[in-house]
VEXKOL-453642 format. One record per residue (C-alpha): residue number from 1; residue in three letters; y, x, z. Coordinates in nm, 3 decimals. Each point is the difference from the previous one (the first is absolute). Example, Ala and Ser with C-alpha at 12.3 -4.5 7.8 and 13.67 -1.06 7.14 Angstrom:
2
{site 1; ALA; {-0.450; 1.230; 0.780}}
{site 2; SER; {0.344; 0.137; -0.066}}
***
This chain:
81
{site 1; MET; {5.154; 5.211; -5.539}}
{site 2; THR; {-0.257; -0.246; -0.121}}
{site 3; GLU; {-0.211; -0.263; 0.156}}
{site 4; GLN; {-0.294; 0.235; -0.040}}
{site 5; ASP; {0.189; 0.268; 0.204}}
{site 6; ILE; {0.036; -0.247; 0.289}}
{site 7; LEU; {-0.363; -0.093; -0.035}}
{site 8; ASN; {-0.099; 0.363; 0.022}}
{site 9; VAL; {0.210; 0.062; 0.319}}
{site 10; ALA; {-0.157; -0.321; 0.144}}
{site 11; LYS; {-0.352; 0.094; -0.089}}
{site 12; ALA; {0.030; 0.369; 0.151}}
{site 13; TYR; {0.153; -0.157; 0.319}}
{site 14; SER; {-0.259; -0.280; 0.023}}
{site 15; ALA; {-0.297; 0.239; -0.050}}
{site 16; HIS; {0.141; 0.250; 0.236}}
{site 17; ASN; {0.043; -0.262; 0.270}}
{site 18; SER; {-0.308; -0.198; -0.080}}
{site 19; ILE; {0.174; -0.324; -0.058}}
{site 20; SER; {-0.024; -0.246; -0.289}}
{site 21; LEU; {0.280; -0.041; -0.246}}
{site 22; GLY; {0.042; -0.360; 0.102}}
{site 23; THR; {0.052; 0.105; 0.363}}
{site 24; LEU; {0.238; 0.280; -0.122}}
{site 25; SER; {0.180; -0.269; -0.209}}
{site 26; LEU; {0.078; -0.179; 0.317}}
{site 27; TYR; {0.142; 0.314; 0.169}}
{site 28; ALA; {0.185; 0.154; -0.273}}
{site 29; ALA; {0.122; -0.302; -0.203}}
{site 30; ASP; {-0.037; -0.294; 0.251}}
{site 31; ASP; {-0.213; -0.162; -0.267}}
{site 32; GLY; {-0.379; 0.032; 0.002}}
{site 33; LYS; {-0.031; -0.042; -0.373}}
{site 34; PHE; {0.268; 0.241; -0.115}}
{site 35; PHE; {-0.223; 0.296; -0.096}}
{site 36; GLY; {-0.259; -0.234; -0.137}}
{site 37; ARG; {0.263; -0.147; -0.240}}
{site 38; LEU; {0.103; 0.355; -0.101}}
{site 39; GLU; {-0.357; 0.077; -0.080}}
{site 40; ALA; {-0.023; -0.316; -0.209}}
{site 41; GLY; {0.295; 0.129; -0.216}}
{site 42; LYS; {0.277; -0.184; 0.155}}
{site 43; SER; {0.335; 0.174; 0.085}}
{site 44; CYS; {0.258; 0.018; 0.267}}
{site 45; THR; {0.363; 0.063; 0.015}}
{site 46; LEU; {0.146; 0.345; 0.030}}
{site 47; LYS; {0.154; -0.097; 0.333}}
{site 48; ARG; {-0.333; -0.117; 0.132}}
{site 49; ALA; {-0.182; 0.321; -0.134}}
{site 50; ASN; {0.260; 0.221; 0.179}}
{site 51; GLU; {-0.043; -0.190; 0.325}}
{site 52; ILE; {-0.370; 0.038; -0.002}}
{site 53; LEU; {0.016; 0.363; -0.084}}
{site 54; ARG; {0.242; 0.057; 0.278}}
{site 55; TRP; {-0.233; -0.169; 0.236}}
{site 56; PHE; {-0.286; 0.222; -0.110}}
{site 57; SER; {0.224; 0.312; 0.034}}
{site 58; VAL; {0.085; -0.090; 0.369}}
{site 59; LYS; {-0.354; -0.100; 0.078}}
{site 60; TRP; {-0.183; 0.289; -0.197}}
{site 61; PRO; {-0.252; 0.187; 0.205}}
{site 62; PRO; {0.079; 0.362; 0.055}}
{site 63; ASP; {-0.347; 0.114; -0.092}}
{site 64; LEU; {0.013; -0.168; -0.335}}
{site 65; GLU; {0.177; 0.168; -0.291}}
{site 66; TRP; {0.240; -0.227; -0.186}}
{site 67; PRO; {-0.098; -0.043; -0.367}}
{site 68; SER; {0.167; 0.290; -0.175}}
{site 69; ASP; {0.081; -0.204; -0.321}}
{site 70; ILE; {0.186; -0.272; 0.192}}
{site 71; ARG; {0.358; 0.075; 0.137}}
{site 72; ARG; {0.009; -0.059; 0.366}}
{site 73; PRO; {0.299; -0.195; 0.122}}
{site 74; ASP; {0.234; 0.203; 0.235}}
{site 75; GLY; {-0.006; -0.259; 0.286}}
{site 76; PRO; {0.047; -0.358; 0.092}}
{site 77; ARG; {0.328; -0.169; -0.061}}
{site 78; LYS; {-0.075; -0.255; 0.266}}
{site 79; ALA; {-0.248; -0.022; 0.285}}
{site 80; VAL; {-0.357; -0.035; -0.116}}
{site 81; ALA; {-0.218; -0.218; 0.221}}
***
């Protein structure tokens, strides 16, 4: 998994739901600048990446196909708000 993988998932989700990456950053990462920092070339910890991908997996719209080149987490290990 790479930062670009996380961005690809985020961009697919935001486009499908017609929300900005900044708004999605607030929902998925509780940080309005998270995806912007990734776009700027910054990184995140593996733990943080896994938490965010689990959030996406739980919230993923049923009518949107998960990106085939990115492994989808099995499920949340803790409740996702």
